[in-house]
C-alpha positions in Angstrom: 63.7 -247.6 -46.7 66.1 -245.0 -48.1 68.9 -243.7 -45.9 72.3 -242.2 -46.8 75.6 -242.9 -45.1 78.7 -240.9 -46.1 82.0 -242.1 -44.5 85.0 -239.8 -45.1 88.2 -241.6 -44.4 90.3 -238.6 -43.7 93.3 -238.0 -46.1 93.0 -241.2 -48.2 93.9 -239.5 -51.5 94.5 -241.4 -54.8 96.8 -239.0 -56.7 96.3 -237.2 -60.0 95.1 -233.8 -58.9 95.4 -231.7 -62.0 96.6 -228.6 -60.0 99.0 -230.4 -57.7 101.9 -228.4 -59.0 100.3 -225.3 -57.3 100.4 -226.9 -53.8 103.6 -227.5 -51.8 105.2 -229.4 -48.9 108.0 -227.0 -48.1 109.5 -226.2 -51.5 108.4 -229.5 -53.1 105.2 -229.4 -55.2 102.6 -232.1 -54.6 102.9 -233.2 -58.3 103.0 -237.0 -58.2 101.7 -237.4 -54.6 99.5 -240.5 -54.3 98.6 -241.6 -50.8 97.0 -245.0 -51.7 99.3 -245.8 -54.6 102.5 -245.1 -52.6 101.3 -247.0 -49.5 100.5 -250.0 -51.7 104.0 -249.8 -53.3 105.7 -249.5 -49.9 104.0 -252.2 -47.9 101.4 -255.0 -48.5 98.0 -253.3 -48.5 95.1 -255.6 -47.7 91.8 -253.9 -48.4 89.6 -256.4 -50.3 86.2 -254.9 -49.4 87.1 -251.4 -50.7 88.9 -252.9 -53.7 85.7 -254.9 -54.5 83.8 -251.6 -54.4 86.3 -250.1 -56.9 89.2 -248.6 -55.0 91.9 -250.0 -57.3 90.0 -248.9 -60.4 89.5 -245.4 -58.8 93.3 -245.1 -58.1 94.1 -246.0 -61.7 91.5 -243.6 -63.1 92.7 -240.7 -60.9 96.5 -241.1 -61.3 96.9 -243.2 -64.4 98.9 -245.8 -62.4 97.6 -249.1 -60.9 98.1 -249.5 -57.2 100.0 -252.7 -56.3 97.7 -255.5 -55.3 94.5 -253.6 -56.0 93.2 -255.3 -59.0 89.6 -256.5 -58.2 86.9 -256.3 -60.8 84.5 -253.8 -59.2 81.1 -254.9 -57.9 80.2 -251.5 -56.6 80.0 -248.1 -58.1 83.2 -246.1 -58.2 84.8 -242.9 -59.4 87.5 -240.3 -58.7 86.5 -236.8 -57.4 88.4 -233.6 -58.1 88.3 -230.6 -55.7 88.0 -227.0 -56.9 88.4 -225.2 -53.5 91.8 -223.6 -53.1 92.9 -225.7 -50.2 94.0 -229.2 -49.2 92.5 -229.2 -45.8 89.7 -230.7 -43.7 87.1 -227.9 -44.0 87.6 -227.4 -47.7 87.3 -231.1 -48.5 84.3 -231.7 -46.2 82.4 -228.5 -47.2 82.8 -229.3 -50.9 81.7 -232.9 -50.4 78.7 -231.4 -48.7 77.9 -229.2 -51.7 79.8 -225.9 -50.8 83.2 -225.2 -52.4 85.2 -222.6 -50.4 84.8 -219.2 -52.2 87.9 -217.6 -50.7 91.5 -218.2 -50.2 92.3 -219.4 -46.7 94.7 -217.4 -44.6 97.8 -219.3 -43.6 100.7 -218.3 -41.3 104.3 -218.1 -42.6 106.7 -220.9 -41.7 108.8 -218.5 -39.7 109.7 -218.1 -36.0 107.5 -216.4 -34.8 104.7 -217.4 -37.1 101.9 -215.2 -35.6 101.7 -211.4 -36.0 102.3 -209.5 -32.7 98.7 -208.2 -32.6 97.3 -211.8 -32.7 99.7 -212.9 -30.1 98.6 -210.1 -27.8 95.0 -211.0 -28.3 95.7 -214.6 -27.4 97.5 -213.5 -24.3 94.7 -211.2 -23.3 92.1 -214.0 -23.7 94.3 -216.5 -21.9 95.2 -214.1 -19.1 98.9 -214.8 -19.6 102.0 -212.7 -20.3 103.0 -214.8 -23.4 102.6 -217.9 -25.5 104.8 -220.8 -26.3 105.5 -222.4 -29.6 104.5 -219.7 -32.1 105.7 -221.7 -35.1 104.9 -224.4 -37.6 105.1 -227.7 -35.7 103.8 -231.3 -35.3 101.4 -231.3 -32.3 103.0 -234.2 -30.5 106.5 -232.8 -31.0 105.7 -229.3 -29.9 104.1 -230.6 -26.7 107.2 -232.5 -25.9 109.4 -229.5 -26.7 107.3 -226.9 -24.8 105.5 -229.0 -22.2 107.9 -228.4 -19.3 107.8 -224.6 -20.0 104.0 -224.7 -20.2 103.8 -226.4 -16.7 106.2 -223.8 -15.3 104.8 -220.6 -16.9 101.1 -221.5 -17.5 101.4 -220.1 -21.0 99.5 -221.9 -23.8 101.3 -223.7 -26.6 100.3 -222.2 -29.9 101.3 -223.6 -33.2 100.2 -223.9 -36.9 101.1 -225.7 -40.1 100.6 -225.3 -43.8 96.9 -225.6 -43.2 94.7 -222.6 -42.3 94.7 -223.3 -38.6 95.7 -222.2 -35.2 96.1 -225.0 -32.7 96.4 -224.4 -28.9 97.7 -227.1 -26.6 97.4 -227.0 -22.9 97.5 -229.4 -19.9 94.1 -230.5 -18.8 94.8 -230.3 -15.1 97.5 -227.6 -14.9 95.9 -225.2 -17.3 92.4 -226.6 -17.2 90.3 -228.2 -19.9 87.4 -225.8 -19.7 89.8 -222.8 -19.7 91.4 -224.1 -22.8 88.1 -224.6 -24.6 86.9 -221.1 -23.5 90.2 -219.6 -24.8 89.7 -221.2 -28.2 86.1 -220.2 -28.4 86.8 -216.6 -27.4 89.6 -216.1 -30.0 87.9 -218.1 -32.8 85.9 -215.1 -34.2 89.2 -213.1 -34.5 90.8 -215.9 -36.6 87.6 -216.5 -38.6 87.6 -212.8 -39.6 91.1 -213.4 -40.9 89.8 -216.4 -42.9 91.6 -218.9 -40.8 89.6 -222.0 -41.1 89.9 -223.5 -37.6 91.0 -222.9 -34.1 91.7 -226.3 -32.5 91.9 -227.0 -28.8 94.5 -229.7 -28.2 94.4 -230.8 -24.5 97.0 -233.2 -23.1 97.9 -234.9 -19.8 100.9 -236.4 -18.2 104.3 -235.3 -16.9 107.5 -234.2 -18.7 108.7 -237.0 -21.0 105.3 -238.7 -20.8 102.8 -236.2 -22.2 99.8 -237.7 -24.1 97.1 -235.9 -26.0 93.5 -236.7 -24.9 90.3 -237.3 -26.8 88.9 -233.9 -25.7 90.1 -232.1 -28.8 87.6 -229.6 -30.1 87.6 -227.7 -33.4 86.1 -224.2 -33.7 85.5 -223.9 -37.5 84.4 -221.0 -39.5 80.8 -221.2 -40.7 80.1 -222.3 -44.2 79.0 -219.5 -46.6 76.0 -221.3 -47.9 73.7 -224.2 -46.9 75.2 -227.7 -47.0 73.6 -231.1 -47.5 73.2 -231.2 -43.7 71.1 -228.1 -43.8 69.0 -229.4 -46.7 68.3 -232.7 -45.1 67.6 -231.1 -41.7 65.3 -228.4 -43.2 63.3 -231.1 -45.0 62.5 -232.6 -41.5 64.8 -235.5 -41.7 67.4 -236.4 -39.1 71.1 -235.7 -39.6 73.6 -237.7 -37.5 77.2 -236.5 -37.2 79.9 -239.0 -36.3 83.4 -237.8 -35.4 84.6 -234.3 -36.3 81.6 -233.5 -38.5 79.9 -231.5 -35.8 83.0 -229.3 -35.4 83.6 -228.9 -39.1 80.1 -227.7 -39.8 79.7 -225.8 -36.5 76.7 -228.1 -35.7 74.6 -226.4 -38.5 71.9 -228.8 -39.7 73.0 -231.5 -37.3 70.6 -233.3 -34.9 72.7 -235.9 -33.2 76.5 -235.9 -32.5 78.7 -238.9 -31.7 82.4 -238.7 -31.0 85.4 -240.7 -30.0 88.4 -242.4 -31.5 88.1 -244.2 -34.8 87.3 -247.5 -33.2 84.4 -245.8 -31.3 83.2 -244.1 -34.4 82.9 -247.4 -36.3 80.8 -248.7 -33.4 78.6 -245.6 -33.7 78.2 -246.1 -37.4 77.2 -249.7 -36.8 74.7 -248.6 -34.2 73.2 -246.1 -36.6 72.8 -248.7 -39.3 70.4 -250.4 -36.8 68.9 -247.2 -35.3 68.7 -244.5 -38.0 65.3 -243.5 -39.2 64.0 -243.8 -42.8 65.2 -240.8 -44.9 67.9 -239.9 -42.4 71.5 -239.0 -43.2 74.6 -240.2 -41.4 77.8 -238.2 -42.0 81.0 -239.6 -40.5 84.6 -238.7 -40.4 87.4 -241.2 -39.5 90.4 -239.1 -38.7 93.3 -241.3 -37.5 94.5 -242.1 -41.0 95.5 -238.5 -41.2 96.5 -237.6 -37.6 98.2 -240.8 -36.6 99.8 -242.0 -39.8 99.8 -239.4 -42.6 101.3 -236.5 -40.8 103.7 -238.8 -39.0 104.8 -240.3 -42.4 104.1 -243.9 -41.3 103.2 -246.0 -44.4 103.0 -249.2 -42.5 100.8 -247.8 -39.8 98.6 -246.2 -42.4 98.3 -249.5 -44.3 97.4 -251.2 -41.0 94.6 -248.7 -40.3 93.3 -249.0 -43.8 93.2 -252.8 -43.3 91.3 -252.3 -40.0 88.7 -250.1 -41.6 88.3 -252.4 -44.6 87.6 -255.3 -42.2 85.0 -253.2 -40.4 83.5 -252.1 -43.7 83.2 -255.7 -44.9 81.2 -256.5 -41.7 79.1 -253.4 -42.1 77.9 -253.8 -45.7 75.7 -256.9 -45.1 73.9 -255.0 -42.4 72.8 -252.2 -44.8 69.0 -252.3 -45.5 67.4 -252.4 -48.9 67.3 -248.9 -50.3 70.3 -247.7 -48.3 73.1 -245.7 -50.0 76.6 -245.9 -48.5 79.4 -243.7 -49.9 83.1 -244.0 -48.8 85.2 -241.0 -49.8 88.0 -238.7 -48.6 88.7 -235.0 -48.1 92.3 -234.6 -49.4 95.5 -236.6 -49.4 98.3 -237.0 -46.9 100.9 -239.2 -48.7 103.1 -240.7 -45.9 105.9 -241.3 -48.4 106.0 -237.6 -49.4 108.4 -234.9 -48.3 107.4 -232.8 -45.3 104.5 -233.6 -42.9 101.6 -231.7 -44.5 98.6 -232.7 -46.6 99.0 -233.4 -50.3 96.8 -232.2 -53.1 95.1 -235.3 -54.6 91.9 -236.6 -56.1 89.8 -238.8 -53.8 87.9 -242.1 -54.3 84.1 -242.2 -54.4 83.0 -245.8 -53.6 79.3 -246.5 -53.5 77.3 -249.4 -52.2 73.6 -249.6 -53.0 73.3 -248.7 -56.7 74.9 -251.7 -58.2 78.1 -252.0 -60.3 78.8 -248.8 -62.2 81.8 -246.8 -63.4 81.1 -243.2 -62.4 84.2 -241.7 -64.0 85.6 -238.4 -63.0 83.4 -236.5 -60.5 83.3 -233.3 -58.6 83.4 -233.3 -54.8 80.0 -231.6 -54.9 78.4 -234.5 -56.8 78.4 -236.4 -53.6 76.0 -234.0 -51.9 73.8 -233.8 -55.0 73.5 -237.6 -55.1 72.6 -237.8 -51.4 69.9 -235.2 -51.9 68.4 -237.1 -54.8 68.6 -240.4 -52.9 66.8 -238.9 -49.9 64.4 -236.9 -52.1 65.0 -233.5 -50.4 65.0 -230.1 -52.1 68.6 -229.1 -53.0 70.0 -225.9 -54.3 73.7 -226.6 -53.8 76.3 -227.4 -56.4 77.0 -230.7 -58.0 75.3 -233.3 -60.3 73.9 -236.5 -59.0 75.6 -239.7 -60.2 72.6 -241.9 -59.3 
């Protein structure tokens, strides 16, 4: 039995990116950002399962500084991966872990009011059938919905906003605007944004009344297609089954994916547990747990982030004994989002690579693409992507 499981815990960076000085939160460079290290310094961080795999050792390797309380002698294989793509965003990190660094610079919108050029605003209005849009600035999703929700209900105009990432997000009320209408709007304008090299158009539906708005689980990302085959394509083309858990289907536009399972993080862990029981020999399970980033990183909540890490660690500890002989499980991340840092955006960091199934081994400094190469070798599938196997 040889199966591969890759769990990306979104935004769990470990500091030390050599080019962090070239990435910014506002006017502050990301030099010194360290999501795991700073959370551990701010609050008690209880992650014994990941620490046993080598998390504390990976933080020290990446950043040169030990994380408080993470001092276990590793029993798994561990390393620290460095990204080469010119972004600190979800598509860049996931694509590169899957073997495809981003070959272009992403287009981002300026932190001005308005943020979007008039011609793009006009195209959104035409697709939505409205006379205008709301927002049109850099904003936190929950904040902009509270600020613009009443006007949205009155006018029917969609709430459009962005961030330092290469993204256009559109929020609309599921009943008043219509969920299907929102999804169609995002789908219709996505090619325009993709031609601009904007990575994602994200539908952000919400419900409720003024003062009590709440985003729903019907979010959908419309991502630009990868410029080359990913590990998903290689496994799929070899006749093996590829399971996507969480946002993976959206991030890879369902290319090379056979089975998609979505939900909140607690649901996603149940899906992963189910797939440990159900997934076929030589199959690949690719999962993303997003609430570290969306609920705690962007909201600059170190205690909440630590609590979610502890929850995942408990789930991981229960999952590991269920793995079959020959299974490979890798826990990694796509970028950082230091909740102690200035601003609300992602931070440029190295990420951990924690491996169960190949014994105790120091993997050293890795490339993101080494993850894909290693999965390909483990599953014995032809692979022409980038990276070098650490197996």
